[in-house]
C-alpha positions, 0 to 999 in steps of 0.5 A: 106756365107758358105755351112752349114750356107746356108743350115741351113737358108733354113731349118729354113725357111722351118720349119716355115711352110706356113705363106702366100705369097710370096712363094718360092719352092725349088725342086731338080732333078737328075739321082738318088735319091742320086745325085741332079744335078738340082734345080728349085726355084719357086716364087709365088707372090700371091695365084693362080699366075703362078710361075716364075722358076729359074733353076740351073744345076751342074755336081756334087751334087748341094745341096753341091754347096756353090754358088747355096745354097747362091744364093737361100738364096739371092733369098729368101731374095730379094723377102721377102718370107713369106713361103719357101717349100722344096721337101724332096727327089730328083725327078728323071729326065727322 
């Protein structure tokens, strides 16, 4: 799957809003607000459950990494996520 298609599918799922559980959360981290080098994908099966986290790292902007974006789509599909959330901005790594 190409990068544009992956990003569009993620965006489309995010725009649906909260539709119940299971829930996937996507959060990007980096040394600046313009360069994300880490992404955390959280999976919550049901309300009040502890999230399971999957982390991916990259030397370049991970938002432009086709392999990582395709993997996120596969995670969403595999768990049949009803809700997908995405943090709007890159969180700064400390």
